[in-house]
C-alpha positions as CSV (number, residue, x, y, z in Angstrom):
1,G,30.5,0.4,0.4
2,T,29.6,1.4,-3.2
3,L,28.9,-0.8,-6.2
4,W,29.9,0.6,-9.6
5,K,29.1,-1.0,-13.0
6,R,29.7,-0.3,-16.7
7,K,28.3,-2.0,-19.8
8,S,31.7,-2.3,-21.5
9,E,35.3,-1.1,-21.2
10,L,34.3,1.9,-23.5
11,T,31.4,3.2,-21.3
12,E,31.6,5.2,-18.1
13,W,31.2,3.7,-14.7
14,V,27.7,4.1,-13.2
15,R,27.0,4.0,-9.5
16,I,24.4,1.3,-8.8
17,Y,24.3,1.0,-5.0
18,K,25.8,2.8,-2.0
19,G,25.2,1.5,1.5
20,E,25.6,-1.4,3.9
21,W,26.4,-4.9,3.0
22,R,26.2,-8.4,4.6
23,R,27.5,-11.6,2.9
24,D,27.9,-9.8,-0.4
25,K,24.3,-8.6,-0.5
26,R,22.7,-5.2,0.1
27,H,21.7,-5.3,3.8
28,G,20.9,-2.4,6.1
29,K,20.5,1.2,5.0
30,G,21.4,2.1,1.4
31,V,20.5,3.8,-1.9
32,H,20.0,1.9,-5.2
33,W,20.0,3.5,-8.6
34,Y,18.1,1.6,-11.3
35,P,18.7,1.7,-15.0
36,N,15.2,3.0,-15.7
37,G,15.9,6.1,-13.6
38,D,14.2,5.0,-10.4
39,I,16.0,5.6,-7.1
40,Y,15.3,3.7,-3.9
41,E,16.5,5.0,-0.5
42,G,15.8,2.9,2.6
43,Y,16.5,-0.5,4.1
44,F,17.5,-3.8,2.5
45,E,17.4,-7.3,3.8
46,D,19.4,-10.0,2.1
47,G,19.5,-8.0,-1.1
48,L,15.8,-7.0,-1.2
49,R,14.0,-3.8,-0.3
50,A,12.5,-4.2,3.2
51,A,11.2,-2.5,6.3
52,V,10.8,1.2,5.4
53,G,12.0,3.2,2.4
54,K,11.0,5.5,-0.4
55,V,11.4,5.2,-4.2
56,F,11.6,8.1,-6.5
57,L,10.2,7.0,-9.8
58,A,11.5,8.2,-13.1
59,N,8.0,9.6,-13.9
60,G,8.2,12.1,-11.0
61,D,6.1,10.1,-8.5
62,K,7.4,9.1,-5.1
63,I,6.3,6.1,-2.9
64,E,7.2,6.2,0.7
65,G,6.3,3.6,3.3
66,Q,6.7,-0.1,4.2
67,W,8.5,-2.6,2.1
68,K,8.7,-6.4,2.2
69,W,10.3,-8.9,-0.3
70,D,11.4,-6.1,-2.6
71,T,7.9,-4.5,-3.0
72,V,5.6,-2.0,-1.3
73,E,3.7,-4.0,1.4
74,G,1.7,-2.4,4.2
75,W,1.0,1.3,4.7
76,A,2.5,3.7,2.2
77,T,1.9,7.0,0.6
78,Q,2.3,7.7,-3.2
79,Y,2.9,11.3,-4.1
80,M,2.1,11.8,-7.8
81,A,4.0,14.3,-10.0
82,N,0.7,16.2,-10.6
83,G,0.3,16.9,-6.9
84,D,-2.3,14.2,-6.1
85,R,-1.5,11.6,-3.4
86,Y,-2.7,8.3,-2.2
87,E,-2.4,7.2,1.5
88,G,-3.3,3.7,2.3
89,H,-2.6,0.0,2.4
90,W,-0.6,-1.9,-0.3
91,H,-0.3,-5.6,-1.0
92,Q,2.4,-7.0,-3.3
93,G,3.1,-3.6,-4.8
94,L,-0.6,-2.7,-5.5
95,K,-3.0,-0.5,-3.7
96,E,-5.4,-2.8,-1.8
97,G,-7.6,-2.3,1.2
98,P,-8.3,0.9,3.1
99,G,-6.9,4.1,1.7
100,T,-7.6,7.7,0.6
101,Y,-6.9,9.4,-2.7
102,Y,-6.3,13.2,-2.5
103,Y,-6.8,15.3,-5.6
104,H,-4.5,18.4,-5.8
105,E,-6.8,20.2,-8.2
106,K,-9.8,19.8,-6.0
107,K,-7.9,20.8,-2.8
108,Q,-9.2,17.7,-1.0
Protein backbone atom coordinates (compact mmCIF):
# COMPACT_ATOMS: atom_id res chain seq x y z
CA GLY A 1 0.00 0.00 0.00
CA THR A 2 0.89 3.66 -0.21
CA LEU A 3 0.91 6.27 2.56
CA TRP A 4 0.16 9.86 1.52
CA LYS A 5 0.38 12.92 3.78
CA ARG A 6 -0.17 16.66 3.62
CA LYS A 7 0.59 19.45 6.07
CA SER A 8 -2.82 21.07 5.82
CA GLU A 9 -5.98 21.00 3.74
CA LEU A 10 -4.47 23.70 1.50
CA THR A 11 -1.29 21.82 0.58
CA GLU A 12 -0.77 19.04 -1.93
CA TRP A 13 -0.64 15.38 -0.93
CA VAL A 14 2.91 14.01 -0.71
CA ARG A 15 3.76 10.32 -1.02
CA ILE A 16 5.64 9.18 2.09
CA TYR A 17 5.86 5.37 1.72
CA LYS A 18 5.03 2.72 -0.81
CA GLY A 19 5.47 -0.95 0.01
CA GLU A 20 4.50 -3.80 2.28
CA TRP A 21 2.83 -3.44 5.67
CA ARG A 22 2.27 -5.58 8.73
CA ARG A 23 0.18 -4.51 11.74
CA ASP A 24 0.07 -0.89 10.47
CA LYS A 25 3.87 -0.65 10.24
CA ARG A 26 6.24 -0.65 7.28
CA HIS A 27 7.33 -4.26 7.01
CA GLY A 28 8.94 -6.03 4.06
CA LYS A 29 10.11 -4.36 0.87
CA GLY A 30 9.32 -0.70 0.34
CA VAL A 31 10.36 2.86 -0.52
CA HIS A 32 10.23 5.75 1.96
CA TRP A 33 10.49 9.43 0.94
CA TYR A 34 11.81 11.73 3.70
CA PRO A 35 10.98 15.45 4.05
CA ASN A 36 14.68 16.38 3.72
CA GLY A 37 14.83 14.81 0.22
CA ASP A 38 16.43 11.47 1.17
CA ILE A 39 14.90 8.30 -0.33
CA TYR A 40 15.32 4.81 1.14
CA GLU A 41 14.67 1.67 -0.94
CA GLY A 42 14.90 -1.66 0.80
CA TYR A 43 13.51 -3.73 3.60
CA PHE A 44 11.73 -2.72 6.78
CA GLU A 45 11.05 -4.63 9.97
CA ASP A 46 8.39 -3.36 12.37
CA GLY A 47 8.59 0.12 10.85
CA LEU A 48 12.42 0.38 10.89
CA ARG A 49 14.94 0.05 8.06
CA ALA A 50 16.45 -3.44 8.27
CA ALA A 51 18.27 -6.22 6.39
CA VAL A 52 19.50 -4.70 3.11
CA GLY A 53 18.71 -1.43 1.41
CA LYS A 54 20.03 1.76 -0.08
CA VAL A 55 19.47 5.39 0.75
CA PHE A 56 19.79 8.15 -1.81
CA LEU A 57 20.79 11.24 0.15
CA ALA A 58 19.65 14.73 -0.80
CA ASN A 59 23.33 15.78 -1.14
CA GLY A 60 23.82 13.30 -4.03
CA ASP A 61 25.51 10.52 -2.02
CA LYS A 62 24.18 6.95 -1.91
CA ILE A 63 24.72 4.35 0.83
CA GLU A 64 23.99 0.73 -0.04
CA GLY A 65 24.33 -2.23 2.28
CA GLN A 66 23.19 -3.76 5.54
CA TRP A 67 20.74 -2.05 7.91
CA LYS A 68 19.62 -2.77 11.46
CA TRP A 69 17.36 -0.80 13.83
CA ASP A 70 16.89 1.97 11.23
CA THR A 71 20.60 2.68 10.64
CA VAL A 72 23.53 1.38 8.57
CA GLU A 73 25.00 -1.60 10.43
CA GLY A 74 27.48 -4.10 9.00
CA TRP A 75 29.00 -3.98 5.53
CA ALA A 76 28.02 -1.09 3.25
CA THR A 77 29.30 1.10 0.44
CA GLN A 78 28.93 4.86 0.33
CA TYR A 79 29.09 6.42 -3.13
CA MET A 80 29.87 10.12 -2.83
CA ALA A 81 28.52 12.70 -5.27
CA ASN A 82 32.12 13.67 -6.18
CA GLY A 83 32.88 10.12 -7.41
CA ASP A 84 34.73 8.91 -4.28
CA ARG A 85 33.48 5.82 -2.49
CA TYR A 86 33.95 4.03 0.80
CA GLU A 87 33.53 0.26 1.15
CA GLY A 88 33.67 -1.10 4.64
CA HIS A 89 32.15 -1.85 8.00
CA TRP A 90 29.65 0.46 9.71
CA HIS A 91 28.40 0.50 13.29
CA GLN A 92 25.37 2.53 14.41
CA GLY A 93 25.44 4.60 11.22
CA LEU A 94 29.16 5.46 11.39
CA LYS A 95 32.15 4.09 9.50
CA GLU A 96 33.95 1.83 11.96
CA GLY A 97 36.39 -1.06 11.56
CA PRO A 98 37.90 -2.35 8.33
CA GLY A 99 37.22 -0.42 5.16
CA THR A 100 38.74 1.22 2.10
CA TYR A 101 38.26 4.75 0.78
CA TYR A 102 38.64 5.16 -2.99
CA TYR A 103 39.42 8.62 -4.40
CA HIS A 104 37.93 9.29 -7.82
CA GLU A 105 40.46 12.01 -8.67
CA LYS A 106 43.43 9.75 -7.92
CA LYS A 107 41.94 6.79 -9.83
CA GLN A 108 42.49 4.49 -6.83
